[in-house]
Backbone bond lengths (Angstrom), bond angles and torsions (degrees), N, CA, C in turn:
res aa  C-N    CA-C-N  psi(-1)  N-CA   C-N-CA  omega(-1)  CA-C   N-CA-C  phi
1 X - - - 1.468 - - 1.522 109.81 -
2 X 1.318 118.07 137.31 1.468 121.32 173.01 1.507 108.64 -70.04
3 X 1.310 117.17 123.18 1.455 122.20 177.78 1.490 109.38 -129.67
4 X 1.343 114.51 172.63 1.470 120.91 179.10 1.504 109.80 -102.56
5 X 1.321 116.68 131.97 1.465 121.90 174.30 1.530 105.71 -78.74
6 X 1.324 119.22 113.36 1.469 120.48 -173.76 1.514 113.50 -65.65
7 X 1.329 118.12 -17.72 1.475 118.99 -177.83 1.504 111.01 -81.22
8 X 1.335 119.20 -24.82 1.461 121.96 -178.89 1.517 112.85 -124.46
9 X 1.331 117.42 -6.97 1.463 122.23 -179.82 1.519 111.47 56.48
10 X 1.329 115.80 42.52 1.446 120.64 176.72 1.550 109.28 -123.51
11 X 1.312 116.66 146.39 1.444 120.74 175.61 1.494 109.25 -72.01
12 X 1.332 116.90 154.80 1.460 122.08 172.58 1.531 108.26 -92.94
13 X 1.313 116.58 160.40 1.444 120.57 -178.46 1.554 111.22 -61.40
14 X 1.327 116.17 137.56 1.476 118.56 -178.09 1.514 112.66 -80.25
15 X 1.312 114.54 175.12 1.463 121.67 175.48 1.518 109.88 -77.45
16 X 1.338 118.08 131.61 1.455 120.58 178.83 1.531 112.53 -59.67
17 X 1.349 115.50 153.37 1.472 119.50 177.62 1.522 111.53 -120.62
18 X 1.315 117.15 18.44 1.444 122.29 179.60 1.521 109.43 161.31
19 X 1.334 117.43 -176.64 1.458 121.10 -174.75 1.528 114.12 -65.03
20 X 1.317 119.79 -35.69 1.459 120.80 -178.35 1.522 111.21 -69.95
21 X 1.321 116.88 -47.17 1.447 118.75 177.72 1.523 112.38 -67.44
22 X 1.326 116.24 -31.56 1.451 120.52 177.67 1.516 110.83 -65.39
23 X 1.331 118.80 -42.99 1.445 120.52 -175.08 1.533 110.54 -68.42
24 X 1.322 118.25 -35.82 1.449 118.64 179.46 1.527 111.73 -76.21
25 X 1.306 116.70 -39.05 1.474 119.73 179.34 1.519 110.42 -67.32
26 X 1.325 117.14 -40.69 1.480 119.96 177.24 1.542 109.84 -63.21
27 X 1.338 115.85 -39.59 1.454 118.73 -179.40 1.527 112.36 -64.93
28 X 1.318 116.11 -39.53 1.454 119.31 -178.29 1.491 113.80 -69.90
29 X 1.308 116.39 -16.60 1.451 120.87 176.11 1.550 111.76 -79.15
30 X 1.342 115.47 -12.92 1.472 121.67 -179.75 1.512 108.49 -107.05
31 X 1.343 116.59 176.23 1.453 121.57 177.29 1.524 109.65 -85.82
32 X 1.318 119.51 144.46 1.498 120.87 174.39 1.522 109.32 -64.34
33 X 1.318 117.91 155.88 1.448 125.63 -1.18 1.527 111.98 -88.32
34 X 1.319 115.62 174.71 1.452 120.76 -179.31 1.513 109.34 -137.72
35 X 1.319 116.32 157.39 1.461 121.64 177.24 1.525 107.93 -97.63
36 X 1.336 115.79 103.64 1.440 122.53 -177.54 1.516 110.34 -115.09
37 X 1.352 118.02 149.46 1.458 119.45 -178.43 1.524 111.98 -66.29
38 X 1.310 117.07 146.73 1.466 121.42 178.37 1.519 111.64 -104.33
39 X 1.341 117.23 -1.94 1.455 122.09 174.91 1.503 107.65 -133.79
40 X 1.321 116.26 141.48 1.457 121.11 179.33 1.496 110.00 -137.04
41 X 1.328 114.80 156.53 1.459 121.03 175.71 1.531 105.66 -139.93
42 X 1.325 116.58 117.30 1.460 119.74 -176.88 1.519 109.20 -166.26
43 X 1.325 115.67 164.41 1.463 122.74 172.86 1.529 108.20 -58.48
44 X 1.319 119.27 117.52 1.493 120.48 -177.03 1.512 113.69 -61.58
45 X 1.341 117.09 -25.58 1.444 120.30 179.45 1.509 112.88 -107.36
46 X 1.338 117.81 10.35 1.458 121.85 -173.55 1.497 114.35 -81.97
47 X 1.314 115.91 166.98 1.473 122.96 -177.25 1.534 111.14 -57.45
48 X 1.319 118.31 -45.56 1.441 121.84 -172.58 1.531 112.17 -65.19
49 X 1.323 116.51 -52.68 1.471 119.48 -178.80 1.534 111.65 -66.38
50 X 1.312 118.24 -41.11 1.448 120.01 -178.21 1.529 111.70 -66.95
51 X 1.317 118.31 -38.68 1.463 119.27 176.51 1.514 111.08 -67.91
52 X 1.356 117.72 -41.16 1.465 120.79 178.59 1.548 109.86 -59.66
53 X 1.304 116.74 -44.35 1.479 120.79 178.21 1.540 110.13 -63.35
54 X 1.324 116.25 -45.24 1.433 119.16 -177.72 1.541 112.12 -60.83
55 X 1.320 116.08 -39.80 1.458 120.23 178.88 1.520 109.41 -65.04
56 X 1.325 117.05 -44.98 1.473 120.23 177.50 1.524 111.42 -57.20
57 X 1.329 115.72 -47.34 1.460 119.58 -176.11 1.526 112.23 -67.86
58 X 1.330 117.43 -33.82 1.447 119.99 -176.39 1.536 111.81 -61.99
59 X 1.306 116.76 -22.36 1.487 119.63 175.70 1.520 112.75 -63.03
60 X 1.330 116.95 -20.41 1.469 121.71 177.18 1.537 112.21 -91.23
61 X 1.318 117.54 -4.09 1.455 122.43 176.59 1.526 109.37 -106.74
62 X 1.355 116.28 -107.14 1.457 120.31 -176.02 1.524 112.96 -96.20
63 X 1.326 117.86 -11.90 1.448 120.38 -178.59 1.505 113.13 72.10
64 X 1.334 116.14 -173.22 1.460 121.80 -179.75 1.521 110.50 -123.83
65 X 1.303 114.83 145.31 1.482 120.51 178.27 1.518 109.34 -57.33
66 X 1.309 115.13 130.50 1.463 121.45 176.36 1.516 115.19 83.37
67 X 1.322 117.50 -0.53 1.475 122.12 -179.11 1.524 107.82 -102.28
68 X 1.304 117.03 128.58 1.462 122.53 -177.21 1.521 111.04 -62.56
69 X 1.318 117.34 137.33 1.452 121.94 174.77 1.533 112.68 -60.94
70 X 1.322 116.79 -20.98 1.461 120.93 -178.17 1.536 112.13 -64.30
71 X 1.325 116.29 -20.59 1.434 119.22 -179.79 1.519 113.75 -66.12
72 X 1.351 117.12 -20.98 1.459 118.88 -173.87 1.508 113.24 -54.28
73 X 1.328 117.41 -42.78 1.477 122.05 -178.40 1.525 113.56 -115.42
74 X 1.325 115.65 24.74 1.456 119.95 178.28 1.531 109.57 -64.24
75 X 1.349 117.03 123.57 1.479 120.53 -175.71 1.532 114.12 -57.34
76 X 1.336 117.75 -39.54 1.442 119.68 -179.85 1.542 111.41 -66.17
77 X 1.326 116.25 -40.83 1.454 119.67 178.85 1.544 109.46 -68.47
78 X 1.293 119.30 -39.18 1.466 120.86 178.21 1.524 110.91 -63.90
79 X 1.308 116.78 -36.83 1.465 121.11 179.32 1.537 108.77 -64.97
80 X 1.349 116.35 -41.67 1.449 121.14 178.79 1.519 110.64 -67.38
81 X 1.350 117.08 -42.63 1.450 120.34 178.22 1.513 111.91 -62.40
82 X 1.328 116.70 -37.56 1.463 119.68 177.48 1.507 111.68 -61.65
83 X 1.308 117.06 -38.45 1.479 120.56 177.71 1.530 109.78 -63.90
84 X 1.328 117.21 -42.18 1.484 120.60 177.80 1.523 109.77 -63.25
85 X 1.332 115.76 -43.80 1.474 119.02 -177.34 1.517 112.60 -64.69
86 X 1.329 117.54 -34.11 1.463 120.21 178.35 1.529 109.87 -60.14
87 X 1.311 116.49 -42.34 1.473 120.31 -178.52 1.508 109.67 -66.50
88 X 1.343 116.06 -48.95 1.478 120.73 -177.90 1.518 112.14 -63.51
89 X 1.330 115.57 -50.34 1.474 120.30 -178.05 1.501 110.95 -65.38
90 X 1.319 117.60 -37.30 1.455 120.05 179.26 1.520 111.19 -63.74
91 X 1.326 117.41 -39.82 1.466 120.39 177.87 1.511 111.89 -66.24
92 X 1.340 116.05 -41.27 1.464 119.35 -179.43 1.527 110.33 -63.00
93 X 1.323 116.78 -45.08 1.463 120.96 -179.49 1.523 110.62 -61.81
94 X 1.324 116.54 -36.18 1.462 120.03 -179.02 1.530 111.79 -74.96
95 X 1.320 117.41 -25.66 1.460 120.82 -171.49 1.507 114.26 -99.10
96 X 1.315 119.25 -2.34 1.495 120.35 173.98 1.513 108.61 -113.00
97 X 1.327 117.08 154.37 1.478 120.08 -175.88 1.527 113.97 -69.87
98 X 1.356 117.30 -28.25 1.444 118.71 -178.02 1.520 113.31 73.97
99 X 1.323 115.98 -160.70 1.451 120.49 -179.72 1.510 113.27 109.98
100 X 1.316 115.41 -175.22 1.487 120.37 -176.09 1.522 111.57 -127.17
101 X 1.345 118.70 15.15 1.441 121.12 -177.87 1.534 109.97 -88.02
102 X 1.311 116.73 76.98 1.456 120.82 -174.76 1.519 110.78 -65.90
103 X 1.324 118.42 -40.32 1.462 121.39 177.36 1.514 111.29 -59.81
104 X 1.334 115.68 -42.23 1.446 119.83 -178.93 1.517 113.62 -64.59
105 X 1.339 116.23 -45.35 1.479 117.50 -177.78 1.535 111.27 -70.56
106 X 1.322 117.56 -30.20 1.455 119.91 176.92 1.537 110.33 -71.66
107 X 1.320 116.92 -40.05 1.449 120.77 178.45 1.536 111.50 -62.28
108 X 1.311 115.06 -38.83 1.470 120.24 -179.70 1.520 111.73 -59.38
109 X 1.356 116.38 -33.42 1.449 119.21 -179.41 1.520 112.67 -65.47
110 X 1.318 117.11 -21.40 1.435 121.68 -178.57 1.513 113.70 -87.02
111 X 1.336 116.11 -7.19 1.469 120.50 -177.83 1.520 109.79 -92.18
112 X 1.321 115.54 118.91 1.474 121.32 177.58 1.519 110.14 -82.41
113 X 1.329 118.04 137.60 1.480 120.25 175.14 1.515 110.21 -57.38
114 X 1.334 117.33 141.76 1.455 121.63 -178.27 1.522 111.20 -61.71
115 X 1.328 116.55 -40.59 1.453 120.05 -176.60 1.522 112.95 -85.60
116 X 1.332 118.33 1.55 1.454 120.26 174.79 1.494 114.38 62.72
117 X 1.312 118.16 43.47 1.439 121.37 179.79 1.542 108.65 -85.94
118 X 1.298 116.36 160.33 1.456 121.06 179.72 1.506 111.96 128.93
119 X 1.326 116.60 162.91 1.462 122.57 -174.77 1.541 110.98 -63.36
120 X 1.325 116.51 -46.31 1.485 117.27 -177.32 1.513 111.47 -66.56
121 X 1.333 117.53 -34.87 1.467 120.67 176.44 1.542 108.77 -64.02
122 X 1.303 115.69 -46.22 1.480 119.93 -177.56 1.524 110.43 -61.78
123 X 1.326 116.67 -47.01 1.480 119.97 -178.13 1.531 109.67 -65.24
124 X 1.296 119.17 -36.85 1.465 122.77 -179.93 1.529 110.87 -66.72
125 X 1.307 117.21 -40.16 1.458 120.14 -171.34 1.525 113.99 -92.57
126 X 1.308 117.72 -38.18 1.456 119.04 -173.53 1.505 115.72 -146.41
127 X 1.309 119.21 0.35 1.447 121.36 -178.77 1.519 113.59 -62.02
128 X 1.296 116.89 147.57 1.476 124.15 178.32 1.517 109.09 -99.93
129 X 1.331 115.93 163.66 1.472 121.15 -175.25 1.520 112.17 -60.73
130 X 1.336 117.23 -37.61 1.456 120.05 -178.84 1.532 110.26 -65.93
131 X 1.332 116.24 -33.59 1.456 120.94 178.57 1.531 109.89 -70.94
132 X 1.307 116.42 -41.49 1.465 120.99 178.52 1.543 109.61 -61.46
133 X 1.308 117.32 -43.54 1.472 120.36 -179.83 1.510 111.32 -63.62
134 X 1.342 117.63 -38.60 1.446 120.70 175.72 1.550 110.78 -60.36
135 X 1.323 114.49 -45.69 1.450 119.16 179.88 1.505 111.93 -60.32
136 X 1.308 117.72 -44.64 1.485 121.63 -178.80 1.508 109.23 -66.16
137 X 1.323 118.12 -41.16 1.469 119.94 179.09 1.513 111.34 -60.27
138 X 1.347 117.03 -42.76 1.435 120.25 -179.38 1.521 111.69 -67.67
139 X 1.309 116.87 -40.47 1.464 119.70 -178.70 1.530 111.91 -68.82
140 X 1.324 117.17 -18.17 1.466 120.28 179.23 1.550 112.20 -62.48
141 X 1.325 116.50 -24.94 1.469 119.79 179.88 1.529 110.19 -59.21
142 X 1.331 116.65 -35.04 1.460 119.29 174.90 1.529 113.44 -96.49
143 X 1.325 116.94 -46.80 1.456 118.33 -167.19 1.515 113.56 -68.18
144 X 1.309 119.09 -18.56 1.463 118.78 173.20 1.531 112.09 -79.56
145 X 1.321 116.91 -2.08 1.453 121.40 167.49 1.540 110.04 -128.53
146 X 1.320 115.17 28.99 1.437 120.25 -173.75 1.532 113.28 -52.40
147 X 1.328 115.87 130.94 1.461 125.25 177.58 1.527 113.76 79.20
148 X 1.320 117.88 -12.50 1.466 119.45 179.97 1.534 112.39 -58.30
149 X 1.334 119.91 -48.96 1.460 119.19 -176.21 1.539 112.41 -61.58
150 X 1.319 116.59 -32.98 1.470 119.28 -177.46 1.500 112.21 -73.34
151 X 1.333 117.41 -19.87 1.463 119.17 179.52 1.522 111.80 -64.68
152 X 1.337 116.05 -24.16 1.488 118.72 -179.86 1.525 112.19 -65.02
153 X 1.310 118.17 -21.52 1.462 119.18 -177.28 1.540 111.24 -82.31
154 X 1.305 119.23 -14.86 1.471 121.74 -174.42 1.549 111.76 -55.63
155 X 1.340 119.29 -53.26 1.479 117.34 -177.76 1.526 113.42 -71.82
156 X 1.338 117.54 -2.07 1.463 121.64 179.51 1.505 112.36 -99.07
157 X 1.324 115.62 1.01 1.452 121.87 178.03 1.518 110.23 -110.42
158 X 1.336 115.41 166.73 1.462 120.66 178.09 1.536 110.69 -134.20
159 X 1.315 115.96 161.47 1.456 122.79 168.90 1.521 115.09 52.77
160 X 1.352 117.28 -142.70 1.444 122.21 -177.14 1.523 114.51 -54.72
161 X 1.345 118.52 -35.58 1.453 120.91 179.62 1.524 110.58 -62.75
162 X 1.327 116.80 -42.84 1.452 120.46 178.98 1.534 109.93 -66.39
163 X 1.320 117.85 -47.21 1.477 120.59 -177.92 1.528 110.76 -61.96
164 X 1.318 117.27 -40.64 1.479 120.96 -178.39 1.534 110.60 -69.00
165 X 1.292 117.88 -42.05 1.455 120.86 179.89 1.533 109.98 -66.27
166 X 1.323 117.96 -39.20 1.468 120.55 177.07 1.520 109.79 -63.27
167 X 1.331 117.71 -36.94 1.467 119.37 177.04 1.511 113.15 -61.10
168 X 1.338 115.93 -39.83 1.461 120.86 177.83 1.538 109.48 -67.12
169 X 1.340 115.98 -43.46 1.447 119.98 -179.96 1.534 110.57 -63.51
170 X 1.314 117.11 -37.36 1.456 121.64 179.12 1.518 110.56 -56.46
171 X 1.320 116.65 -41.37 1.471 120.19 176.49 1.530 109.73 -67.33
172 X 1.328 117.52 -41.97 1.449 120.45 -178.97 1.530 110.23 -59.62
173 X 1.317 117.85 -33.63 1.448 122.75 -178.91 1.526 112.12 -94.22
174 X 1.331 116.19 22.72 1.440 119.95 171.55 1.497 117.50 81.58
175 X 1.347 117.59 14.50 1.451 119.56 -178.46 1.512 112.52 59.82
176 X 1.321 117.49 29.51 1.443 121.31 177.74 1.538 113.29 94.30
177 X 1.344 117.06 -0.75 1.468 121.52 -179.98 1.523 108.77 -106.87
178 X 1.301 115.93 118.00 1.475 119.98 -177.46 1.522 112.06 -59.68
179 X 1.323 118.08 -36.07 1.439 120.48 -177.74 1.515 113.25 -73.06
180 X 1.358 117.63 -12.11 1.442 121.91 179.89 1.530 112.87 -107.39
181 X 1.306 117.40 -0.14 1.461 119.58 174.94 1.536 107.87 -57.19
182 X 1.305 116.11 140.91 1.463 119.43 -177.77 1.522 111.44 -63.13
183 X 1.320 117.41 -31.20 1.460 119.61 176.73 1.544 110.19 -66.86
184 X 1.319 117.10 -36.57 1.471 121.03 177.05 1.523 111.04 -68.62
185 X 1.349 115.63 -41.81 1.471 119.00 177.40 1.518 111.21 -62.08
186 X 1.325 117.21 -34.23 1.468 119.28 179.52 1.544 109.02 -72.96
187 X 1.303 117.73 -36.87 1.465 119.90 175.03 1.511 111.08 -59.69
188 X 1.339 116.27 -42.99 1.463 121.06 176.58 1.529 110.68 -62.68
189 X 1.329 116.37 -40.00 1.477 121.74 175.73 1.529 110.64 -57.06
190 X 1.319 116.10 -46.52 1.466 119.44 -177.44 1.538 110.62 -59.95
191 X 1.334 115.40 -45.46 1.440 119.84 179.42 1.542 111.18 -62.87
192 X 1.345 115.19 -40.20 1.462 120.16 177.19 1.515 112.58 -62.22
193 X 1.362 115.40 -29.44 1.472 119.11 178.88 1.519 113.86 -90.02
194 X 1.335 115.37 6.32 1.456 119.90 -179.52 1.518 113.34 75.11
195 X 1.348 115.80 25.23 1.459 121.09 179.75 1.520 109.65 -109.57
196 X 1.328 115.62 167.75 1.460 123.17 179.48 1.518 109.32 -80.47
197 X 1.314 117.99 134.56 1.482 120.29 -178.67 1.523 112.48 -99.65
198 X 1.323 116.92 14.17 1.483 118.77 179.59 1.503 112.68 -70.23
199 X 1.310 115.48 142.62 1.463 123.51 -179.68 1.524 109.95 -60.91
200 X 1.325 117.00 122.24 1.464 125.44 -179.03 1.560 112.52 61.78
201 X 1.315 115.81 21.78 1.469 118.43 -179.17 1.524 110.50 -59.72
202 X 1.323 118.47 -32.55 1.451 122.23 -175.46 1.519 113.15 -100.42
203 X 1.317 117.67 19.63 1.468 120.69 179.67 1.541 111.20 -59.22
204 X 1.326 116.37 -42.95 1.474 118.31 179.83 1.511 111.80 -63.86
205 X 1.320 118.72 -26.92 1.453 122.44 -178.39 1.540 112.01 -81.22
206 X 1.347 115.91 -23.49 1.453 120.75 -171.01 1.524 113.79 -77.51
207 X 1.329 118.47 124.28 1.477 120.84 177.45 1.510 110.72 -75.16
208 X 1.308 115.55 170.55 1.470 121.62 -179.93 1.491 113.67 -55.51
209 X 1.339 116.31 -34.13 1.464 119.77 -178.33 1.520 110.53 -61.47
210 X 1.321 117.31 -35.61 1.475 119.93 176.62 1.506 110.96 -71.78
211 X 1.320 117.44 -47.45 1.439 122.36 -177.40 1.515 111.42 -59.05
212 X 1.312 117.55 -37.50 1.469 121.56 -178.66 1.506 111.95 -62.80
213 X 1.327 117.95 -37.30 1.461 120.80 179.91 1.515 111.17 -63.36
214 X 1.324 117.62 -36.93 1.449 123.20 178.36 1.523 111.33 -77.97
215 X 1.323 115.94 -40.39 1.448 120.29 -179.36 1.536 112.05 -62.38
216 X 1.321 117.50 -32.59 1.458 120.79 177.04 1.523 110.64 -58.97
217 X 1.329 116.22 -45.06 1.494 119.47 179.11 1.510 111.33 -62.33
218 X 1.325 116.88 -45.17 1.443 120.59 -178.50 1.516 111.26 -65.06
219 X 1.332 116.62 -42.55 1.446 121.75 178.37 1.516 110.80 -56.26
220 X 1.341 115.99 -50.33 1.471 119.81 -178.41 1.504 112.54 -70.30
221 X 1.327 117.06 -32.76 1.439 120.48 -178.66 1.509 113.23 -70.52
222 X 1.301 116.56 -33.82 1.485 120.36 -174.82 1.518 112.80 -85.32
223 X 1.325 118.75 -5.78 1.457 121.34 -178.06 1.544 109.47 -121.17
224 X 1.309 116.27 117.54 1.469 118.98 177.68 1.525 110.98 -59.41
225 X 1.311 116.99 -32.76 1.475 121.11 179.77 1.526 112.23 -61.78
226 X 1.320 116.61 -20.01 1.476 121.73 -178.14 1.528 111.53 -107.57
227 X 1.332 116.47 20.12 1.486 118.89 -179.21 1.537 111.31 -61.95
228 X 1.309 117.43 -35.99 1.462 118.37 176.33 1.530 111.84 -64.45
229 X 1.321 115.86 -38.93 1.483 119.70 -179.75 1.529 110.04 -65.78
230 X 1.350 117.37 -37.09 1.452 119.71 -179.58 1.517 110.48 -69.34
231 X 1.324 118.18 -38.22 1.486 120.55 173.55 1.525 109.47 -62.14
232 X 1.333 116.99 -42.24 1.461 119.21 177.51 1.526 112.70 -61.79
233 X 1.325 115.87 -39.90 1.462 120.40 177.69 1.512 109.98 -62.71
234 X 1.322 117.09 -47.25 1.463 122.13 -176.98 1.545 109.34 -61.42
235 X 1.317 115.16 -43.52 1.454 120.46 179.85 1.536 111.34 -62.30
236 X 1.351 115.66 -44.18 1.467 119.80 179.02 1.511 111.12 -60.94
237 X 1.314 116.38 -41.47 1.464 120.50 179.97 1.533 111.35 -65.16
238 X 1.320 116.18 -43.43 1.467 118.97 -178.44 1.515 112.02 -69.63
239 X 1.341 117.76 -36.98 1.463 120.62 -178.17 1.523 111.43 -68.83
240 X 1.312 117.78 -36.37 1.475 120.17 -174.41 1.516 113.30 -92.49
241 X 1.340 118.19 -11.24 1.463 119.38 -172.65 1.532 113.13 -71.95
242 X 1.334 118.31 -44.55 1.471 119.92 -173.18 1.517 112.82 -54.68
243 X 1.353 119.80 -53.10 1.485 119.38 -179.68 1.532 112.86 -65.41
244 X 1.361 117.88 -38.51 1.457 117.97 177.94 1.511 112.63 -69.99
245 X 1.344 117.36 -34.43 1.467 121.71 176.12 1.537 110.51 -63.20
246 X 1.307 116.11 -39.76 1.483 118.86 178.19 1.515 110.42 -61.63
247 X 1.339 116.59 -42.06 1.473 119.22 179.04 1.530 110.77 -67.38
248 X 1.347 117.74 -37.65 1.454 119.91 -179.69 1.513 111.29 -67.56
249 X 1.324 116.42 -36.92 1.477 118.86 176.05 1.515 111.07 -62.00
250 X 1.336 117.22 -42.95 1.454 121.90 177.32 1.515 111.95 -63.26
251 X 1.340 115.14 -39.37 1.465 119.78 178.89 1.515 111.20 -62.68
252 X 1.339 116.67 -44.36 1.429 121.11 -179.57 1.511 112.60 -67.93
253 X 1.326 116.81 -37.16 1.477 120.61 175.92 1.508 110.15 -64.66
254 X 1.335 116.41 -41.80 1.480 119.94 178.56 1.532 110.88 -61.54
255 X 1.301 115.56 -34.78 1.478 120.92 -179.06 1.514 112.96 -87.56
256 X 1.344 115.74 4.95 1.462 121.98 177.42 1.545 111.59 58.33
257 X 1.342 115.22 43.57 1.451 120.76 179.71 1.516 112.08 -74.39
258 X 1.309 116.89 163.29 1.468 123.18 177.24 1.527 108.86 -59.98
259 X 1.329 117.98 145.38 1.471 119.91 179.72 1.526 114.23 -56.70
260 X 1.339 117.94 -30.55 1.465 120.08 177.88 1.534 112.25 -62.51
261 X 1.319 115.77 -29.85 1.472 119.49 177.58 1.513 110.44 -69.54
262 X 1.314 116.39 -41.86 1.464 121.39 -178.65 1.516 110.19 -69.95
263 X 1.331 117.92 -37.60 1.446 121.35 -173.96 1.514 112.81 -61.16
264 X 1.303 117.60 -37.72 1.486 120.80 179.65 1.531 109.19 -54.80
265 X 1.327 116.98 -44.42 1.446 120.14 -175.57 1.536 112.77 -80.48
266 X 1.323 117.32 -35.73 1.477 118.37 176.66 1.514 110.81 -65.39
267 X 1.328 116.51 -32.82 1.471 119.97 176.32 1.507 111.50 -60.01
268 X 1.359 116.93 -31.79 1.458 121.43 -176.27 1.528 113.73 -84.97
269 X 1.339 116.66 -19.45 1.482 118.28 -175.16 1.502 110.60 -62.65
270 X 1.316 116.86 -55.47 1.481 119.37 -175.69 1.520 111.17 -78.04
271 X 1.340 117.16 -41.27 1.474 120.36 -177.48 1.501 111.38 -61.15
272 X 1.312 118.29 -45.07 1.468 119.13 -174.73 1.505 111.99 -78.25
273 X 1.340 117.85 -20.41 1.461 118.60 173.06 1.513 110.25 -65.83
274 X 1.337 117.35 -36.43 1.455 122.47 174.32 1.527 111.71 -71.39
275 X 1.341 114.86 -44.52 1.462 120.84 -179.97 1.505 112.37 -58.41
276 X 1.322 116.29 -34.98 1.473 120.70 -179.25 1.546 109.15 -55.82
277 X 1.331 117.05 -48.42 1.444 120.72 -177.24 1.526 110.97 -69.17
278 X 1.322 117.31 -38.51 1.473 120.76 178.61 1.517 110.27 -62.90
279 X 1.330 115.70 -47.80 1.480 119.87 -177.97 1.515 110.78 -61.45
280 X 1.331 115.00 -44.31 1.484 118.51 -174.32 1.528 111.08 -72.43
281 X 1.294 117.67 -46.89 1.471 120.98 -173.39 1.537 112.13 -84.70
282 X 1.338 115.84 -52.62 1.477 119.78 -169.78 1.509 113.51 -87.41
283 X 1.330 117.55 -32.50 1.463 119.04 -179.11 1.535 110.46 -89.81
284 X 1.331 116.01 -62.64 1.455 118.48 -178.17 1.538 111.25 -64.67
285 X 1.325 115.06 -44.48 1.471 118.97 -178.90 1.504 112.92 -56.46
286 X 1.335 116.60 -48.61 1.465 119.80 179.50 1.524 113.21 -71.05
287 X 1.340 116.03 -39.07 1.486 119.19 179.54 1.526 110.39 -60.29
288 X 1.321 117.47 -45.63 1.468 119.08 -175.73 1.531 111.38 -77.45
289 X 1.321 117.50 -23.04 1.473 119.33 173.06 1.533 109.77 -67.16
290 X 1.308 116.16 -35.55 1.469 120.64 178.98 1.521 112.42 -82.54
291 X 1.348 115.27 -40.34 1.464 120.05 -175.27 1.543 108.79 -130.77
292 X 1.295 117.37 72.32 1.477 119.70 -178.92 1.520 113.80 -59.19
293 X 1.314 116.85 -22.68 1.466 119.65 179.43 1.523 112.63 -67.33
294 X 1.333 117.56 -9.52 1.452 121.66 178.43 1.532 112.91 -89.34
295 X 1.313 117.35 1.47 1.470 119.25 -175.42 1.505 112.50 -57.70
296 X 1.312 117.67 -46.77 1.462 119.90 -177.82 1.539 110.57 -67.59
297 X 1.312 117.87 -30.21 1.459 120.76 175.19 1.509 112.66 -65.53
298 X 1.360 115.60 -43.25 1.457 119.60 177.80 1.517 111.40 -63.06
299 X 1.342 115.65 -42.53 1.473 120.85 177.13 1.545 109.22 -60.39
300 X 1.300 116.68 -44.27 1.459 120.55 179.10 1.534 110.38 -58.31
301 X 1.329 117.25 -43.70 1.463 120.67 -179.20 1.517 111.41 -60.08
302 X 1.337 116.29 -43.74 1.459 120.28 176.94 1.522 112.02 -61.64
303 X 1.336 115.45 -49.39 1.465 119.85 -175.40 1.548 112.06 -67.68
304 X 1.330 117.05 -38.63 1.462 120.54 179.18 1.523 110.10 -65.05
305 X 1.315 116.28 -40.21 1.464 121.28 177.16 1.534 110.61 -58.83
306 X 1.323 115.78 -48.76 1.453 119.95 179.81 1.527 112.55 -63.67
307 X 1.323 116.32 -39.41 1.443 121.08 179.35 1.540 111.03 -59.50
308 X 1.340 115.76 -49.53 1.476 119.47 -175.42 1.522 110.77 -72.27
309 X 1.348 117.44 -33.79 1.469 119.10 176.00 1.515 110.88 -66.70
310 X 1.313 117.20 -36.67 1.453 121.51 177.32 1.527 110.90 -65.63
311 X 1.303 117.24 -41.86 1.460 121.29 177.67 1.548 110.33 -61.32
312 X 1.313 116.12 -43.10 1.457 120.41 179.27 1.541 109.73 -65.85
313 X 1.321 115.87 -45.23 1.472 119.35 179.74 1.497 111.84 -59.62
314 X 1.332 117.18 -43.85 1.468 121.22 179.12 1.517 110.61 -62.21
315 X 1.319 117.06 -41.17 1.446 121.11 179.34 1.517 110.72 -60.63
316 X 1.316 116.87 -48.46 1.463 121.56 -178.78 1.533 110.73 -62.10
317 X 1.311 117.64 -51.14 1.460 121.24 -174.17 1.507 111.44 -67.35
318 X 1.311 117.84 -37.93 1.470 119.99 178.77 1.506 110.76 -61.26
319 X 1.337 116.63 -42.61 1.464 120.76 179.94 1.485 111.23 -68.64
320 X 1.315 117.40 -49.32 1.479 120.93 -175.41 1.517 111.61 -64.08
321 X 1.318 117.83 -39.46 1.460 119.07 -178.25 1.521 111.21 -70.37
322 X 1.332 116.65 -16.66 1.454 120.66 174.79 1.534 111.16 -94.00
323 X 1.309 116.41 2.38 1.446 121.98 178.64 1.504 115.35 74.39
324 X 1.354 117.48 22.63 1.453 120.05 -179.42 1.515 110.86 -121.90
325 X 1.329 115.86 162.91 1.452 120.29 -179.91 1.522 112.21 -67.38
326 X 1.331 115.35 145.73 1.466 120.38 174.62 1.506 112.74 -93.47
327 X 1.345 116.40 1.86 1.448 122.30 -177.94 1.522 111.28 -95.01
328 X 1.295 116.05 156.98 1.469 120.99 175.32 1.512 109.78 -69.57
329 X 1.315 116.35 -35.57 1.468 122.24 175.00 1.523 106.11 -127.39
330 X 1.330 118.82 135.28 1.463 118.72 -179.93 1.516 111.59 -70.67
331 X 1.328 115.37 153.95 1.474 119.92 176.60 1.512 109.96 -67.01
């Protein structure tokens, strides 16, 4: 099981899920340099490739206990990661419609399905406590580093777009108060739900569908060429969060959850309703006025976000409606 070393607050390396994740995890247990493959062939959305990518990306965040910081920019590892990224990015580009209608794709995010399908609808109306806890555990893979991936785009923006995005990020990081950072609020939520609040504690439990949603942010954040896509991702997240957060708050109240669980979502209802307008008008509007050639990249970021969230939602609902866990390992 992935656990946190209390002396350094770092996760330990997870268990491999196939040959790609095994080769990178084995390499990280040794000293650089290492001989890693420069070409890969695997399911782009599968457990093995997604875990391998997630491990590579984590070196740019908090790292792993016992793994040298020198690995972060090791040329052999970067070559291997690039091969993984080609497979993942190629699949994403092939599986979204693309285009340059940024207004259209953003407007679509505001349209609620008539039949109210989706994870937050399910949890609000009929979800059970064990299903809610699974959902929270899976979301911890991102929310304990909430807004960190988007910070990489700040030095890649200019003028009003940069200032506006920083304003949104400032809110995400608690307006300068550590106890109000959204990652801290989510840690409090986990404790309130009787779950472990350790960073990446639930990595072993998280299926590929969860890892892919986080890997997309890291992929776009680490590549300047994908700055438009990261802005698109951030905008998609902010536009869709307020209504889903409202449903999650109602779900938790129905399940008589601890107030700390509800607070994380109520914090997002009002804040993200404001962020939606800032991202759409001040960030995307200014960015595309300066760099109109990034329009298709922004559209791709929105569509790829929706694709991966839909895949995760389908995975969760299919499992829950069959009465089984959606996790790789049960809580």
